[in-house]
All heavy atoms as atom14 arrays in JSON, in Angstrom:
{
  "sequence": "MINHYYNGKRLPEYYDTMYLDGYTGDEVYVAFHRSLQKQVSEMQ",
  "atom14_mask": [
    [1, 1, 1, 1, 1, 1, 1, 1, 0, 0, 0, 0, 0, 0],
    [1, 1, 1, 1, 1, 1, 1, 1, 0, 0, 0, 0, 0, 0],
    [1, 1, 1, 1, 1, 1, 1, 1, 0, 0, 0, 0, 0, 0],
    [1, 1, 1, 1, 1, 1, 1, 1, 1, 1, 0, 0, 0, 0],
    [1, 1, 1, 1, 1, 1, 1, 1, 1, 1, 1, 1, 0, 0],
    [1, 1, 1, 1, 1, 1, 1, 1, 1, 1, 1, 1, 0, 0],
    [1, 1, 1, 1, 1, 1, 1, 1, 0, 0, 0, 0, 0, 0],
    [1, 1, 1, 1, 0, 0, 0, 0, 0, 0, 0, 0, 0, 0],
    [1, 1, 1, 1, 1, 1, 1, 1, 1, 0, 0, 0, 0, 0],
    [1, 1, 1, 1, 1, 1, 1, 1, 1, 1, 1, 0, 0, 0],
    [1, 1, 1, 1, 1, 1, 1, 1, 0, 0, 0, 0, 0, 0],
    [1, 1, 1, 1, 1, 1, 1, 0, 0, 0, 0, 0, 0, 0],
    [1, 1, 1, 1, 1, 1, 1, 1, 1, 0, 0, 0, 0, 0],
    [1, 1, 1, 1, 1, 1, 1, 1, 1, 1, 1, 1, 0, 0],
    [1, 1, 1, 1, 1, 1, 1, 1, 1, 1, 1, 1, 0, 0],
    [1, 1, 1, 1, 1, 1, 1, 1, 0, 0, 0, 0, 0, 0],
    [1, 1, 1, 1, 1, 1, 1, 0, 0, 0, 0, 0, 0, 0],
    [1, 1, 1, 1, 1, 1, 1, 1, 0, 0, 0, 0, 0, 0],
    [1, 1, 1, 1, 1, 1, 1, 1, 1, 1, 1, 1, 0, 0],
    [1, 1, 1, 1, 1, 1, 1, 1, 0, 0, 0, 0, 0, 0],
    [1, 1, 1, 1, 1, 1, 1, 1, 0, 0, 0, 0, 0, 0],
    [1, 1, 1, 1, 0, 0, 0, 0, 0, 0, 0, 0, 0, 0],
    [1, 1, 1, 1, 1, 1, 1, 1, 1, 1, 1, 1, 0, 0],
    [1, 1, 1, 1, 1, 1, 1, 0, 0, 0, 0, 0, 0, 0],
    [1, 1, 1, 1, 0, 0, 0, 0, 0, 0, 0, 0, 0, 0],
    [1, 1, 1, 1, 1, 1, 1, 1, 0, 0, 0, 0, 0, 0],
    [1, 1, 1, 1, 1, 1, 1, 1, 1, 0, 0, 0, 0, 0],
    [1, 1, 1, 1, 1, 1, 1, 0, 0, 0, 0, 0, 0, 0],
    [1, 1, 1, 1, 1, 1, 1, 1, 1, 1, 1, 1, 0, 0],
    [1, 1, 1, 1, 1, 1, 1, 0, 0, 0, 0, 0, 0, 0],
    [1, 1, 1, 1, 1, 0, 0, 0, 0, 0, 0, 0, 0, 0],
    [1, 1, 1, 1, 1, 1, 1, 1, 1, 1, 1, 0, 0, 0],
    [1, 1, 1, 1, 1, 1, 1, 1, 1, 1, 0, 0, 0, 0],
    [1, 1, 1, 1, 1, 1, 1, 1, 1, 1, 1, 0, 0, 0],
    [1, 1, 1, 1, 1, 1, 0, 0, 0, 0, 0, 0, 0, 0],
    [1, 1, 1, 1, 1, 1, 1, 1, 0, 0, 0, 0, 0, 0],
    [1, 1, 1, 1, 1, 1, 1, 1, 1, 0, 0, 0, 0, 0],
    [1, 1, 1, 1, 1, 1, 1, 1, 1, 0, 0, 0, 0, 0],
    [1, 1, 1, 1, 1, 1, 1, 1, 1, 0, 0, 0, 0, 0],
    [1, 1, 1, 1, 1, 1, 1, 0, 0, 0, 0, 0, 0, 0],
    [1, 1, 1, 1, 1, 1, 0, 0, 0, 0, 0, 0, 0, 0],
    [1, 1, 1, 1, 1, 1, 1, 1, 1, 0, 0, 0, 0, 0],
    [1, 1, 1, 1, 1, 1, 1, 1, 0, 0, 0, 0, 0, 0],
    [1, 1, 1, 1, 1, 1, 1, 1, 1, 0, 0, 0, 0, 0]
  ],
  "atom14_positions": [
    [[92.82, 93.75, 95.92], [93.63, 94.97, 95.89], [93.55, 95.63, 97.27], [92.47, 95.87, 97.78], [93.12, 95.91, 94.81], [93.85, 97.25, 94.8], [93.11, 98.43, 93.69], [93.77, 97.91, 92.16], [0.0, 0.0, 0.0], [0.0, 0.0, 0.0], [0.0, 0.0, 0.0], [0.0, 0.0, 0.0], [0.0, 0.0, 0.0], [0.0, 0.0, 0.0]],
    [[94.68, 95.92, 97.82], [94.75, 96.57, 99.12], [94.91, 98.07, 98.91], [95.75, 98.51, 98.12], [95.92, 96.04, 99.95], [95.72, 94.56, 100.23], [96.07, 96.81, 101.24], [96.88, 93.9, 100.89], [0.0, 0.0, 0.0], [0.0, 0.0, 0.0], [0.0, 0.0, 0.0], [0.0, 0.0, 0.0], [0.0, 0.0, 0.0], [0.0, 0.0, 0.0]],
    [[94.09, 98.84, 99.57], [94.21, 100.3, 99.48], [94.85, 100.83, 100.75], [94.56, 100.36, 101.84], [92.84, 100.94, 99.29], [92.31, 100.71, 97.91], [92.97, 101.0, 96.93], [91.13, 100.17, 97.8], [0.0, 0.0, 0.0], [0.0, 0.0, 0.0], [0.0, 0.0, 0.0], [0.0, 0.0, 0.0], [0.0, 0.0, 0.0], [0.0, 0.0, 0.0]],
    [[95.7, 101.8, 100.6], [96.34, 102.48, 101.71], [95.97, 103.95, 101.6], [95.54, 104.42, 100.57], [97.86, 102.33, 101.64], [98.32, 100.92, 101.71], [98.42, 100.24, 102.88], [98.73, 100.07, 100.75], [98.87, 99.02, 102.65], [99.05, 98.89, 101.36], [0.0, 0.0, 0.0], [0.0, 0.0, 0.0], [0.0, 0.0, 0.0], [0.0, 0.0, 0.0]],
    [[96.19, 104.66, 102.69], [95.92, 106.1, 102.69], [97.22, 106.87, 102.68], [98.2, 106.47, 103.3], [95.1, 106.48, 103.93], [93.67, 106.04, 103.82], [93.25, 104.81, 104.32], [92.73, 106.86, 103.21], [91.93, 104.41, 104.21], [91.41, 106.47, 103.11], [91.02, 105.25, 103.6], [89.72, 104.85, 103.49], [0.0, 0.0, 0.0], [0.0, 0.0, 0.0]],
    [[97.23, 107.96, 101.94], [98.36, 108.87, 101.9], [97.79, 110.28, 101.83], [97.04, 110.6, 100.9], [99.24, 108.58, 100.68], [100.4, 109.54, 100.53], [101.49, 109.45, 101.39], [100.41, 110.52, 99.56], [102.56, 110.32, 101.27], [101.47, 111.39, 99.44], [102.54, 111.29, 100.29], [103.6, 112.15, 100.18], [0.0, 0.0, 0.0], [0.0, 0.0, 0.0]],
    [[98.09, 111.08, 102.83], [97.54, 112.44, 102.94], [96.02, 112.46, 102.86], [95.42, 113.32, 102.21], [98.13, 113.36, 101.86], [99.55, 113.75, 102.16], [100.0, 113.66, 103.29], [100.28, 114.19, 101.14], [0.0, 0.0, 0.0], [0.0, 0.0, 0.0], [0.0, 0.0, 0.0], [0.0, 0.0, 0.0], [0.0, 0.0, 0.0], [0.0, 0.0, 0.0]],
    [[95.39, 111.47, 103.48], [93.94, 111.42, 103.52], [93.28, 110.91, 102.26], [92.06, 110.87, 102.16], [0.0, 0.0, 0.0], [0.0, 0.0, 0.0], [0.0, 0.0, 0.0], [0.0, 0.0, 0.0], [0.0, 0.0, 0.0], [0.0, 0.0, 0.0], [0.0, 0.0, 0.0], [0.0, 0.0, 0.0], [0.0, 0.0, 0.0], [0.0, 0.0, 0.0]],
    [[94.07, 110.51, 101.28], [93.53, 110.03, 100.01], [93.81, 108.54, 99.88], [94.91, 108.08, 100.19], [94.2, 110.79, 98.86], [93.69, 110.43, 97.49], [94.39, 111.27, 96.43], [93.94, 110.93, 95.04], [94.67, 111.68, 94.04], [0.0, 0.0, 0.0], [0.0, 0.0, 0.0], [0.0, 0.0, 0.0], [0.0, 0.0, 0.0], [0.0, 0.0, 0.0]],
    [[92.82, 107.78, 99.43], [93.03, 106.35, 99.19], [94.02, 106.16, 98.06], [93.91, 106.77, 97.0], [91.73, 105.69, 98.81], [91.05, 105.12, 100.0], [90.01, 104.17, 99.58], [90.06, 103.15, 100.61], [89.2, 102.21, 100.78], [88.21, 102.11, 99.97], [89.33, 101.36, 101.76], [0.0, 0.0, 0.0], [0.0, 0.0, 0.0], [0.0, 0.0, 0.0]],
    [[94.98, 105.28, 98.3], [96.03, 105.05, 97.32], [96.09, 103.57, 97.0], [96.32, 102.75, 97.89], [97.36, 105.53, 97.92], [98.52, 105.75, 96.99], [98.2, 106.78, 95.93], [99.73, 106.21, 97.79], [0.0, 0.0, 0.0], [0.0, 0.0, 0.0], [0.0, 0.0, 0.0], [0.0, 0.0, 0.0], [0.0, 0.0, 0.0], [0.0, 0.0, 0.0]],
    [[95.87, 103.18, 95.74], [95.91, 101.76, 95.39], [97.36, 101.26, 95.35], [98.3, 102.05, 95.46], [95.3, 101.72, 93.99], [95.62, 103.05, 93.41], [95.58, 104.01, 94.58], [0.0, 0.0, 0.0], [0.0, 0.0, 0.0], [0.0, 0.0, 0.0], [0.0, 0.0, 0.0], [0.0, 0.0, 0.0], [0.0, 0.0, 0.0], [0.0, 0.0, 0.0]],
    [[97.52, 99.96, 95.14], [98.86, 99.43, 94.96], [99.43, 99.99, 93.65], [98.69, 100.36, 92.74], [98.81, 97.9, 94.91], [98.49, 97.28, 96.25], [98.7, 95.78, 96.24], [99.59, 95.3, 95.52], [97.96, 95.12, 96.96], [0.0, 0.0, 0.0], [0.0, 0.0, 0.0], [0.0, 0.0, 0.0], [0.0, 0.0, 0.0], [0.0, 0.0, 0.0]],
    [[100.74, 100.01, 93.56], [101.42, 100.59, 92.41], [101.08, 99.85, 91.12], [101.0, 98.63, 91.08], [102.94, 100.55, 92.63], [103.72, 101.0, 91.43], [103.84, 102.35, 91.13], [104.32, 100.08, 90.58], [104.55, 102.78, 90.02], [105.03, 100.5, 89.47], [105.14, 101.84, 89.19], [105.83, 102.26, 88.09], [0.0, 0.0, 0.0], [0.0, 0.0, 0.0]],
    [[100.89, 100.59, 90.07], [100.8, 100.05, 88.71], [101.46, 101.05, 87.77], [101.59, 102.24, 88.08], [99.36, 99.73, 88.31], [98.37, 100.87, 88.43], [98.09, 101.68, 87.33], [97.71, 101.13, 89.63], [97.17, 102.72, 87.43], [96.8, 102.15, 89.73], [96.53, 102.94, 88.63], [95.64, 103.96, 88.73], [0.0, 0.0, 0.0], [0.0, 0.0, 0.0]],
    [[101.91, 100.57, 86.62], [102.77, 101.35, 85.73], [102.19, 102.67, 85.25], [102.94, 103.62, 85.0], [103.17, 100.52, 84.51], [104.13, 99.4, 84.86], [104.79, 99.48, 85.92], [104.21, 98.43, 84.09], [0.0, 0.0, 0.0], [0.0, 0.0, 0.0], [0.0, 0.0, 0.0], [0.0, 0.0, 0.0], [0.0, 0.0, 0.0], [0.0, 0.0, 0.0]],
    [[100.9, 102.77, 85.08], [100.31, 103.99, 84.51], [99.56, 104.84, 85.54], [98.62, 105.54, 85.18], [99.36, 103.61, 83.36], [98.37, 102.71, 83.86], [100.12, 102.95, 82.21], [0.0, 0.0, 0.0], [0.0, 0.0, 0.0], [0.0, 0.0, 0.0], [0.0, 0.0, 0.0], [0.0, 0.0, 0.0], [0.0, 0.0, 0.0], [0.0, 0.0, 0.0]],
    [[100.0, 104.79, 86.79], [99.33, 105.59, 87.83], [99.33, 107.07, 87.5], [98.35, 107.77, 87.73], [100.02, 105.38, 89.18], [99.68, 104.08, 89.86], [100.43, 103.97, 91.48], [99.28, 104.93, 92.45], [0.0, 0.0, 0.0], [0.0, 0.0, 0.0], [0.0, 0.0, 0.0], [0.0, 0.0, 0.0], [0.0, 0.0, 0.0], [0.0, 0.0, 0.0]],
    [[100.42, 107.56, 86.95], [100.52, 109.0, 86.66], [99.51, 109.43, 85.61], [99.06, 110.58, 85.6], [101.95, 109.37, 86.22], [102.35, 108.76, 84.89], [102.26, 109.51, 83.72], [102.83, 107.46, 84.8], [102.61, 108.98, 82.5], [103.2, 106.93, 83.59], [103.08, 107.68, 82.44], [103.44, 107.15, 81.24], [0.0, 0.0, 0.0], [0.0, 0.0, 0.0]],
    [[99.11, 108.5, 84.75], [98.1, 108.84, 83.74], [96.71, 108.94, 84.35], [95.82, 109.56, 83.77], [98.1, 107.79, 82.62], [99.36, 107.72, 81.77], [99.26, 106.57, 80.78], [99.59, 109.04, 81.03], [0.0, 0.0, 0.0], [0.0, 0.0, 0.0], [0.0, 0.0, 0.0], [0.0, 0.0, 0.0], [0.0, 0.0, 0.0], [0.0, 0.0, 0.0]],
    [[96.53, 108.33, 85.5], [95.22, 108.37, 86.18], [95.11, 109.54, 87.14], [94.16, 109.62, 87.91], [94.98, 107.06, 86.92], [94.74, 105.9, 85.96], [94.35, 106.15, 84.81], [94.95, 104.75, 86.38], [0.0, 0.0, 0.0], [0.0, 0.0, 0.0], [0.0, 0.0, 0.0], [0.0, 0.0, 0.0], [0.0, 0.0, 0.0], [0.0, 0.0, 0.0]],
    [[96.08, 110.44, 87.13], [95.97, 111.66, 87.91], [96.64, 111.63, 89.27], [96.47, 112.56, 90.06], [0.0, 0.0, 0.0], [0.0, 0.0, 0.0], [0.0, 0.0, 0.0], [0.0, 0.0, 0.0], [0.0, 0.0, 0.0], [0.0, 0.0, 0.0], [0.0, 0.0, 0.0], [0.0, 0.0, 0.0], [0.0, 0.0, 0.0], [0.0, 0.0, 0.0]],
    [[97.39, 110.58, 89.57], [98.11, 110.54, 90.84], [99.35, 111.41, 90.74], [99.99, 111.48, 89.69], [98.49, 109.1, 91.19], [97.31, 108.25, 91.54], [96.77, 107.35, 90.62], [96.69, 108.34, 92.78], [95.67, 106.58, 90.93], [95.59, 107.56, 93.1], [95.09, 106.69, 92.17], [94.0, 105.93, 92.48], [0.0, 0.0, 0.0], [0.0, 0.0, 0.0]],
    [[99.68, 112.08, 91.83], [100.86, 112.94, 91.84], [102.12, 112.09, 91.91], [102.08, 110.89, 92.19], [100.84, 113.89, 93.05], [100.96, 113.11, 94.24], [99.59, 114.73, 93.09], [0.0, 0.0, 0.0], [0.0, 0.0, 0.0], [0.0, 0.0, 0.0], [0.0, 0.0, 0.0], [0.0, 0.0, 0.0], [0.0, 0.0, 0.0], [0.0, 0.0, 0.0]],
    [[103.26, 112.73, 91.67], [104.53, 112.03, 91.75], [104.77, 111.43, 93.12], [105.27, 110.31, 93.23], [0.0, 0.0, 0.0], [0.0, 0.0, 0.0], [0.0, 0.0, 0.0], [0.0, 0.0, 0.0], [0.0, 0.0, 0.0], [0.0, 0.0, 0.0], [0.0, 0.0, 0.0], [0.0, 0.0, 0.0], [0.0, 0.0, 0.0], [0.0, 0.0, 0.0]],
    [[104.41, 112.17, 94.17], [104.56, 111.66, 95.53], [103.7, 110.41, 95.74], [104.14, 109.44, 96.35], [104.16, 112.71, 96.56], [105.21, 113.78, 96.75], [106.36, 113.57, 96.32], [104.87, 114.82, 97.34], [0.0, 0.0, 0.0], [0.0, 0.0, 0.0], [0.0, 0.0, 0.0], [0.0, 0.0, 0.0], [0.0, 0.0, 0.0], [0.0, 0.0, 0.0]],
    [[102.48, 110.45, 95.27], [101.58, 109.31, 95.45], [102.08, 108.08, 94.7], [102.02, 106.96, 95.22], [100.17, 109.69, 95.0], [99.53, 110.72, 95.89], [98.28, 111.34, 95.32], [98.06, 111.27, 94.1], [97.5, 111.91, 96.11], [0.0, 0.0, 0.0], [0.0, 0.0, 0.0], [0.0, 0.0, 0.0], [0.0, 0.0, 0.0], [0.0, 0.0, 0.0]],
    [[102.59, 108.29, 93.5], [103.15, 107.18, 92.72], [104.36, 106.61, 93.44], [104.52, 105.39, 93.56], [103.52, 107.63, 91.29], [104.25, 106.52, 90.54], [102.28, 108.05, 90.53], [0.0, 0.0, 0.0], [0.0, 0.0, 0.0], [0.0, 0.0, 0.0], [0.0, 0.0, 0.0], [0.0, 0.0, 0.0], [0.0, 0.0, 0.0], [0.0, 0.0, 0.0]],
    [[105.21, 107.48, 93.97], [106.4, 107.04, 94.69], [106.03, 106.23, 95.93], [106.62, 105.17, 96.19], [107.28, 108.23, 95.08], [108.44, 107.83, 95.94], [109.55, 107.21, 95.39], [108.41, 108.02, 97.32], [110.62, 106.81, 96.18], [109.46, 107.62, 98.11], [110.58, 107.02, 97.54], [111.6, 106.62, 98.33], [0.0, 0.0, 0.0], [0.0, 0.0, 0.0]],
    [[105.07, 106.71, 96.7], [104.65, 106.01, 97.92], [104.09, 104.63, 97.56], [104.42, 103.63, 98.2], [103.62, 106.84, 98.71], [102.97, 106.02, 99.8], [104.29, 108.07, 99.3], [0.0, 0.0, 0.0], [0.0, 0.0, 0.0], [0.0, 0.0, 0.0], [0.0, 0.0, 0.0], [0.0, 0.0, 0.0], [0.0, 0.0, 0.0], [0.0, 0.0, 0.0]],
    [[103.26, 104.56, 96.54], [102.7, 103.27, 96.12], [103.8, 102.32, 95.66], [103.8, 101.13, 95.97], [101.68, 103.49, 95.01], [0.0, 0.0, 0.0], [0.0, 0.0, 0.0], [0.0, 0.0, 0.0], [0.0, 0.0, 0.0], [0.0, 0.0, 0.0], [0.0, 0.0, 0.0], [0.0, 0.0, 0.0], [0.0, 0.0, 0.0], [0.0, 0.0, 0.0]],
    [[104.78, 102.85, 94.91], [105.9, 102.03, 94.43], [106.73, 101.54, 95.61], [107.1, 100.36, 95.67], [106.76, 102.84, 93.46], [107.92, 102.06, 92.9], [107.7, 101.04, 92.0], [109.21, 102.36, 93.29], [108.77, 100.32, 91.48], [110.28, 101.65, 92.77], [110.06, 100.63, 91.87], [0.0, 0.0, 0.0], [0.0, 0.0, 0.0], [0.0, 0.0, 0.0]],
    [[107.01, 102.41, 96.55], [107.79, 102.04, 97.73], [107.09, 100.95, 98.53], [107.73, 99.98, 98.96], [108.05, 103.28, 98.6], [108.86, 103.02, 99.8], [110.22, 102.82, 99.73], [108.53, 102.92, 101.11], [110.69, 102.6, 100.95], [109.68, 102.66, 101.81], [0.0, 0.0, 0.0], [0.0, 0.0, 0.0], [0.0, 0.0, 0.0], [0.0, 0.0, 0.0]],
    [[105.8, 101.09, 98.7], [105.04, 100.06, 99.44], [105.07, 98.73, 98.71], [105.16, 97.68, 99.34], [103.6, 100.52, 99.65], [103.5, 101.61, 100.68], [102.08, 102.07, 100.83], [101.99, 103.1, 101.85], [100.96, 103.9, 101.98], [99.92, 103.79, 101.18], [100.96, 104.82, 102.93], [0.0, 0.0, 0.0], [0.0, 0.0, 0.0], [0.0, 0.0, 0.0]],
    [[105.0, 98.76, 97.37], [105.04, 97.5, 96.62], [106.4, 96.84, 96.74], [106.49, 95.62, 96.84], [104.66, 97.71, 95.16], [105.67, 98.41, 94.47], [0.0, 0.0, 0.0], [0.0, 0.0, 0.0], [0.0, 0.0, 0.0], [0.0, 0.0, 0.0], [0.0, 0.0, 0.0], [0.0, 0.0, 0.0], [0.0, 0.0, 0.0], [0.0, 0.0, 0.0]],
    [[107.47, 97.65, 96.76], [108.81, 97.08, 96.96], [108.95, 96.47, 98.34], [109.52, 95.39, 98.5], [109.89, 98.15, 96.76], [110.19, 98.57, 95.34], [111.28, 99.64, 95.33], [110.61, 97.4, 94.5], [0.0, 0.0, 0.0], [0.0, 0.0, 0.0], [0.0, 0.0, 0.0], [0.0, 0.0, 0.0], [0.0, 0.0, 0.0], [0.0, 0.0, 0.0]],
    [[108.43, 97.15, 99.36], [108.48, 96.61, 100.72], [107.74, 95.28, 100.79], [108.21, 94.34, 101.44], [107.85, 97.59, 101.71], [108.71, 98.77, 102.03], [108.02, 99.7, 103.01], [106.82, 99.93, 102.93], [108.79, 100.24, 103.94], [0.0, 0.0, 0.0], [0.0, 0.0, 0.0], [0.0, 0.0, 0.0], [0.0, 0.0, 0.0], [0.0, 0.0, 0.0]],
    [[106.61, 95.19, 100.12], [105.83, 93.96, 100.12], [106.62, 92.82, 99.46], [106.64, 91.7, 99.96], [104.52, 94.19, 99.4], [103.6, 93.0, 99.38], [102.31, 93.32, 98.65], [101.44, 92.1, 98.53], [100.24, 92.37, 97.75], [0.0, 0.0, 0.0], [0.0, 0.0, 0.0], [0.0, 0.0, 0.0], [0.0, 0.0, 0.0], [0.0, 0.0, 0.0]],
    [[107.26, 93.11, 98.33], [108.04, 92.09, 97.63], [109.2, 91.61, 98.48], [109.48, 90.41, 98.53], [108.56, 92.64, 96.3], [107.49, 92.84, 95.25], [108.04, 93.49, 94.01], [109.23, 93.74, 93.88], [107.17, 93.77, 93.06], [0.0, 0.0, 0.0], [0.0, 0.0, 0.0], [0.0, 0.0, 0.0], [0.0, 0.0, 0.0], [0.0, 0.0, 0.0]],
    [[109.88, 92.52, 99.15], [111.01, 92.14, 99.98], [110.56, 91.28, 101.15], [111.19, 90.26, 101.48], [111.78, 93.39, 100.47], [112.79, 93.03, 101.55], [112.48, 94.07, 99.3], [0.0, 0.0, 0.0], [0.0, 0.0, 0.0], [0.0, 0.0, 0.0], [0.0, 0.0, 0.0], [0.0, 0.0, 0.0], [0.0, 0.0, 0.0], [0.0, 0.0, 0.0]],
    [[109.46, 91.66, 101.77], [108.99, 90.88, 102.92], [108.53, 89.49, 102.48], [108.66, 88.53, 103.25], [107.86, 91.61, 103.65], [106.71, 91.67, 102.85], [0.0, 0.0, 0.0], [0.0, 0.0, 0.0], [0.0, 0.0, 0.0], [0.0, 0.0, 0.0], [0.0, 0.0, 0.0], [0.0, 0.0, 0.0], [0.0, 0.0, 0.0], [0.0, 0.0, 0.0]],
    [[108.02, 89.35, 101.27], [107.63, 88.04, 100.77], [108.84, 87.18, 100.45], [108.76, 85.95, 100.54], [106.76, 88.19, 99.52], [105.38, 88.73, 99.8], [104.58, 89.04, 98.55], [105.15, 88.92, 97.43], [103.41, 89.41, 98.68], [0.0, 0.0, 0.0], [0.0, 0.0, 0.0], [0.0, 0.0, 0.0], [0.0, 0.0, 0.0], [0.0, 0.0, 0.0]],
    [[109.94, 87.8, 100.09], [111.17, 87.06, 99.76], [111.86, 86.53, 101.01], [112.58, 85.53, 100.94], [112.14, 87.94, 98.98], [111.64, 88.32, 97.61], [112.68, 89.55, 96.82], [114.08, 88.55, 96.38], [0.0, 0.0, 0.0], [0.0, 0.0, 0.0], [0.0, 0.0, 0.0], [0.0, 0.0, 0.0], [0.0, 0.0, 0.0], [0.0, 0.0, 0.0]],
    [[111.64, 87.15, 102.14], [112.35, 86.77, 103.37], [111.7, 85.62, 104.05], [110.65, 85.25, 104.03], [112.45, 87.93, 104.32], [113.34, 89.01, 103.79], [113.41, 90.22, 104.69], [112.62, 90.38, 105.6], [114.36, 91.09, 104.42], [0.0, 0.0, 0.0], [0.0, 0.0, 0.0], [0.0, 0.0, 0.0], [0.0, 0.0, 0.0], [0.0, 0.0, 0.0]]
  ]
}
């Protein structure tokens, strides 16, 4: 699992129930966006 930072907080890769674990909407969105970028780069 790769962790990234967002606003100084470690952010894991996106998973469906992130909001239930206390991540904000922005944090969930950033993790989702990063996972989409990763998928697209793997497809190319």
